[in-house]
C-alpha positions in Angstrom: 99.3 20.0 6.3 97.7 23.4 7.7 95.2 23.2 5.6 94.5 20.0 7.4 95.5 20.8 11.0 93.2 24.0 11.1 90.1 21.7 10.4 90.8 19.3 12.5 90.9 22.2 15.0 87.5 23.6 14.1 85.9 20.7 14.2 87.8 19.9 17.5 86.5 23.0 18.8 82.8 23.0 17.2 82.7 19.2 19.3 84.1 20.7 22.5 81.5 23.5 22.4 78.6 20.6 21.8 79.8 18.8 24.4 79.8 22.0 26.5 76.3 23.5 25.4 74.7 19.3 26.2 76.5 19.7 29.7 74.3 23.3 30.5 71.3 21.7 29.1 71.3 19.2 31.4 72.2 19.6 34.7 72.8 24.0 35.4 74.0 23.2 38.4 77.9 23.0 36.9 79.3 25.1 34.5 82.6 23.4 32.7 84.8 27.1 31.4 84.8 27.9 27.6 88.2 27.5 27.0 89.4 29.3 22.8 91.5 26.9 20.4 94.8 28.1 19.8 95.5 29.6 16.6 98.8 30.1 14.8 100.1 32.5 12.4 103.7 32.6 10.6 105.9 34.6 11.0 109.4 35.0 8.5 112.5 36.9 9.1 115.0 38.6 6.7 118.0 40.2 6.5 118.1 42.9 3.8 120.6 45.7 5.1 123.4 45.6 3.4 126.1 46.9 5.7 124.4 45.4 8.6 126.7 42.6 10.9 125.3 39.0 11.1 122.1 39.1 13.2 120.4 37.1 15.7 116.3 37.2 16.0 114.4 37.0 19.5 110.7 35.9 19.3 109.0 36.2 22.3 112.2 36.6 25.1 114.0 33.2 22.8 116.5 34.2 20.8 115.5 31.9 17.6 117.5 32.6 15.0 121.1 33.8 15.0 124.2 34.5 12.3 121.6 35.5 9.9 123.2 37.0 7.3 122.8 39.6 4.7 120.1 38.4 1.6 119.4 35.4 3.9 115.8 33.9 4.9 114.4 32.1 7.9 111.1 30.6 6.2 108.0 30.8 7.7 107.9 30.3 11.6 104.8 28.8 13.2 103.7 31.4 16.3 100.3 31.7 18.6 98.5 33.9 16.5 97.9 37.0 18.8 100.4 39.1 20.7 104.4 38.3 20.2 107.3 40.1 20.2 110.2 40.1 18.3 113.9 41.8 18.8 116.7 42.1 16.5 120.2 42.7 17.5 123.0 42.8 15.4 126.7 41.0 15.9 129.7 43.4 17.4 133.4 42.4 17.9 134.3 40.4 21.0 130.8 38.7 21.3 128.9 41.8 21.9 125.7 42.7 20.3 123.9 45.9 19.3 119.8 46.0 19.3 118.7 47.5 16.2 115.3 46.7 16.2 113.9 46.7 20.1 111.6 43.9 21.2 108.2 45.4 19.0 104.8 43.7 20.1 103.1 42.5 16.9 99.4 41.1 16.6 99.8 38.4 14.6 95.8 37.6 13.5 95.1 33.8 12.6 94.4 34.8 8.5 97.7 36.0 7.8 101.3 35.2 6.8 103.8 37.8 8.0 107.7 38.7 6.5 109.5 41.0 8.8 112.5 42.3 6.6 115.3 44.4 8.4 115.8 47.2 6.2 118.1 50.4 5.4 121.8 50.9 6.2 123.6 50.8 9.4 125.6 54.1 8.7 124.7 56.6 10.7 125.3 58.9 8.8 122.8 57.1 6.2 119.9 59.2 4.8 118.0 55.5 5.3 118.4 53.8 8.6 118.0 50.6 9.9 114.5 49.6 10.3 111.8 46.8 10.6 109.5 46.4 7.1 106.4 44.0 7.8 104.6 42.4 4.9 101.3 40.5 5.0 99.5 38.1 2.9 96.8 35.7 3.2 97.3 32.8 5.4 95.1 30.9 2.9 97.3 31.7 -0.6 95.4 30.4 -4.5 98.0 28.7 -5.8 97.0 25.4 -7.7 98.6 22.7 -9.9 98.7 25.6 -12.9 99.0 28.1 -10.4 101.4 30.2 -7.8 101.0 33.7 -6.2 103.3 36.4 -6.1 104.0 39.6 -3.9 106.9 41.6 -4.8 108.7 44.3 -2.5 110.7 46.9 -3.0 113.4 46.5 -0.3 116.5 49.0 -1.5 116.8 52.2 0.3 118.1 54.7 -2.3 117.4 53.4 -5.8 114.5 55.2 -6.7 110.5 54.0 -7.7 111.1 51.4 -10.3 107.8 50.0 -12.4 107.7 46.2 -12.5 107.5 43.8 -15.3 106.2 39.5 -14.8 106.4 38.9 -18.6 106.7 35.8 -20.8 110.5 35.5 -22.3 111.4 38.3 -23.9 108.0 39.7 -24.6 108.9 43.8 -25.9 108.2 46.5 -22.3 107.7 49.0 -25.2 103.9 47.0 -25.7 103.7 45.9 -22.2 102.0 47.9 -19.4 103.7 47.6 -15.3 102.6 44.9 -13.3 103.1 48.0 -10.3 104.8 50.8 -9.8 106.9 50.6 -6.4 108.6 53.4 -4.4 111.1 52.4 -1.4 109.3 50.2 1.2 106.2 49.6 -1.2 104.9 45.8 -1.7 102.0 45.0 -4.6 99.5 42.3 -2.8 100.0 38.8 -4.1 98.9 38.2 -8.1 98.0 34.9 -8.9 99.8 33.6 -12.2 99.6 30.4 -14.3 102.8 28.2 -13.9 105.5 28.7 -16.5 109.0 30.5 -17.6 108.8 34.5 -17.4 111.2 37.2 -17.1 111.3 40.1 -14.4 112.4 43.5 -14.9 112.5 46.6 -13.1 113.0 49.8 -15.4 113.0 53.6 -13.9 109.9 54.4 -13.1 108.0 56.2 -15.6 110.4 54.7 -18.2 111.4 51.3 -20.3 114.7 52.1 -19.1 115.4 48.8 -17.3 117.3 48.5 -14.4 116.9 44.8 -13.6 116.4 41.9 -16.0 116.2 38.2 -14.9 116.2 36.8 -17.9 113.7 33.7 -18.4 113.0 32.1 -15.0 110.8 29.0 -14.0 108.1 29.6 -11.9 106.7 26.7 -10.5 102.8 26.1 -9.3 101.7 25.5 -6.4 104.0 28.2 -5.1 102.8 31.2 -2.7 106.6 33.4 -3.6 108.0 36.7 -1.9 110.3 39.1 -3.4 112.2 41.6 -2.9 114.3 43.9 -4.7 117.6 44.6 -2.1 121.1 46.2 -2.2 123.2 44.2 -4.8 126.4 44.4 -2.7 128.8 43.6 -5.8 129.8 46.2 -7.8 131.4 45.8 -10.8 130.5 46.2 -14.9 127.4 45.1 -15.6 125.5 45.1 -12.3 122.2 45.9 -11.5 121.6 48.2 -7.6 119.7 45.8 -6.9 119.5 41.7 -6.5 115.9 40.0 -6.0 115.8 37.8 -3.1 113.1 34.8 -3.2 112.1 33.7 -0.8 109.4 30.1 -0.7 108.2 30.3 2.9 110.5 27.9 3.6 114.0 28.7 1.4 115.5 31.5 -0.1 117.7 31.6 -3.4 118.9 34.8 -5.3 118.5 36.4 -8.2 120.8 38.6 -10.3 121.3 40.5 -12.9 120.9 38.6 -16.3 124.5 40.5 -17.0 126.5 40.4 -13.5 129.8 38.9 -12.8 131.4 36.8 -11.1 134.9 38.7 -9.7 138.3 36.3 -9.6 141.9 37.1 -8.7 144.9 34.7 -8.0 147.6 34.2 -5.7 151.0 32.1 -5.8 151.6 31.1 -2.7 153.8 28.6 -2.9 158.1 29.8 -2.3 159.8 27.5 -4.4 157.7 27.7 -7.7 158.5 30.0 -10.1 157.0 33.0 -11.4 153.3 31.8 -13.0 150.5 32.8 -16.0 147.1 32.3 -15.0 144.3 30.6 -17.7 141.0 30.3 -17.8 138.7 28.0 -20.7 143.1 28.5 -22.2 142.6 32.2 -22.3 145.4 33.5 -20.2 143.5 36.0 -17.7 147.0 36.7 -15.2 150.5 36.7 -16.3 154.4 37.3 -14.8 153.0 36.8 -10.6 155.8 36.1 -8.6 155.9 34.6 -5.3 153.8 36.5 -2.4 151.6 38.3 -5.3 148.0 38.2 -5.2 146.5 39.9 -8.5 144.5 43.1 -8.2 141.8 44.0 -8.8 139.6 41.3 -8.9 138.6 40.5 -12.4 135.7 40.2 -13.5 134.1 37.1 -15.5 131.1 36.0 -17.2 129.5 33.0 -14.4 130.4 29.0 -15.1 132.4 27.0 -14.9 136.0 26.7 -15.9 139.1 25.1 -16.7 141.6 26.4 -14.5 145.7 26.6 -15.8 148.1 27.5 -13.8 151.5 27.3 -15.8 154.8 28.8 -16.1 157.4 30.0 -18.6 154.9 31.9 -20.4 154.1 27.8 -22.0 151.5 25.6 -20.6 152.0 22.9 -23.4 154.9 22.5 -22.1 155.5 24.3 -18.1 152.0 23.6 -16.4 151.6 23.2 -13.2 148.2 23.1 -12.2 145.6 22.2 -14.0 142.5 22.4 -12.6 138.7 21.5 -14.8 135.2 22.5 -14.1 136.0 25.2 -11.3 132.4 26.6 -10.2 132.7 30.5 -10.1 128.5 31.9 -9.8 127.9 34.8 -10.5 127.2 37.5 -7.8 130.4 35.6 -6.2 133.4 37.0 -5.3 136.7 34.2 -5.6 140.2 33.5 -4.5 142.4 31.2 -6.6 145.8 30.2 -4.4 148.6 28.1 -5.5 149.3 26.0 -2.5 151.6 23.6 -1.4 155.4 22.7 -2.7 155.8 22.8 -6.5 156.2 18.5 -6.4 152.3 18.8 -5.4 151.1 22.4 -6.3 147.4 22.3 -5.8 144.6 24.9 -6.2 143.0 25.8 -3.6 139.8 28.1 -4.5 138.1 30.3 -1.5 134.1 32.3 -1.9 135.6 35.7 -0.2 133.4 38.3 2.0 133.6 41.0 1.1 130.4 43.1 2.4 131.7 45.2 4.4 129.9 46.1 7.7 129.4 49.4 9.1 129.7 48.3 12.7 133.3 47.6 12.9 136.4 46.0 10.9 136.0 42.6 9.3 138.9 40.0 9.1 139.2 36.5 6.5 141.5 34.7 7.8 143.7 32.0 5.7 146.2 28.7 6.8 148.1 28.7 3.3 151.3 27.2 5.3 152.1 24.0 4.0 155.0 23.1 6.4 154.0 19.8 7.9 155.2 21.7 11.3 152.1 24.0 11.1 149.9 21.6 10.4 147.5 23.4 13.0 148.6 26.3 14.9 146.8 28.9 17.1 145.9 33.0 15.9 146.1 35.6 18.7 145.4 39.2 17.5 146.2 41.7 20.7 146.7 44.9 21.3 150.2 44.4 23.0 153.1 41.9 21.7 152.8 40.4 24.6 150.1 37.1 24.3 151.3 35.2 27.8 148.3 36.4 29.3 145.9 36.2 26.0 143.6 33.7 24.2 144.0 33.0 21.4 141.1 34.2 18.3 141.8 30.8 16.3 142.6 27.4 17.8 144.2 24.6 16.1 143.4 26.3 13.0 144.3 23.7 10.2 145.8 23.9 7.0 143.8 25.5 3.7 141.6 26.2 6.5 139.3 29.3 6.5 137.8 31.7 8.3 134.8 34.4 7.4 133.3 37.3 8.8 135.6 37.2 11.5 134.0 40.7 13.5 137.2 43.4 15.1 137.0 47.0 16.5 139.2 49.3 14.6 142.5 49.9 16.1 145.5 48.5 15.6 146.4 44.8 16.8 149.4 42.4 16.7 148.6 39.1 15.2 151.0 35.5 16.3 150.8 32.6 15.1 152.3 29.8 17.2 152.0 25.8 17.5 149.3 25.2 19.3 149.2 25.4 23.6 152.5 27.5 23.1 153.4 30.8 23.0 156.0 30.7 20.6 155.6 33.0 17.6 156.7 31.3 14.6 154.2 34.2 12.8 154.9 37.6 14.4 154.1 39.7 15.7 152.9 41.7 13.0 151.5 45.0 13.3 148.7 45.6 11.4 145.7 48.6 11.3 142.3 48.2 10.8 139.3 50.1 10.5 135.5 50.1 10.1 133.4 49.6 7.2 136.6 47.8 5.5 137.4 44.1 5.2 140.7 42.7 5.4 142.5 39.2 4.2 145.8 38.1 6.7 147.3 34.8 5.2 149.7 32.3 6.7 152.4 31.6 4.5 155.2 29.0 3.7 158.1 31.7 3.6 160.9 29.0 2.9 161.5 25.7 4.2 161.6 26.5 7.9 160.4 30.4 7.6 156.5 32.1 7.2 155.3 35.0 6.3 152.0 36.7 7.0 149.9 38.4 4.5 147.7 40.7 4.7 145.0 43.5 1.8 142.4 44.8 2.2 139.6 43.4 -0.2 136.4 45.5 0.5 133.8 45.0 -2.3 
């Protein structure tokens, strides 16, 4: 579509020029100004700062992208070529923002595509401060029905120089030469390769010690890929220090190391249920879990689908209370599986936990797991004092089994109060909690009995 558009614009311009020249020849007393055609360029924005909050991107004075999370790319946005401005702000508590990349003028060529990455770390003590990294590639690629274009960038501060291998699956890299050696902020040119199955590996530069292995991955024809090695925030045995963010110009996806694990914990939130055990695919994973207990630490498991069984009395054959089949746990992701409701109607609630810390605030995740119909919906207050009379709720009409994640809160001591909607009468709290920057907390409202409630708060920082 872009090729046809450019041809149409060029043809229109040539036609207009011919008309203007003819006009000048026939009537020298009149003149018509020649207007240059508007040409386009393309820019995509990438959040690759592992401890920076959600980001907003402003282009040419207009906030174009909101709530861009770490490891996300926008896809290419079409802009007029020539001078454009880009600014990146990150979100702070109470709706405030901080500018991490001030309005920066970029002269965009109509012959190039641009990837603007926010890299480095928001922690002021880091040796790799937040900064922009701009990667360019030709606007017109060479991908075809039998090939694709690939460009690779090292965007992970603190990771040493790496050798890049892009080979046939299971090729012996001891007999292969690296495609490139990349230091932090380095990138390859655009490489055209045949479509098919490949294996991408990164080794410490000058060695064959593999730091990242994609395993076998299919690379489709006619694709124009930008692949960035960005920091991996999943900290568990088998993790690589990096993961690969694969961008095709429209969408993005993540490739993890072959040995990357998912992480899982189990919580018992049913007040009238006995002590329980939990099993994955028939193998006991959690033992003797009491009401209000949540297993710690998170357990590392292989990514995939599992049958999750929760049972009482060490006897899954006779006393199973939950049997959830084919529950998917993706590698690199963290999960909590909670037993909720009452024993007679007990059920699993699976939550994907956001455990990435940010340098600029505390992060609070909130779950409503109180099954009592009287608390089907609640208002939740987070205040500096126990008095909520003149305060507005932080969350309104928060319903049973609803989860809110990545709520940014300034460090400090607070009181959590839960009320019925539009009420100032507490059903939970005020409960005092102390929150610190660069930590992630989970707060869970539960039914403590048929008529009382409780709040469970714990730190879950990755």
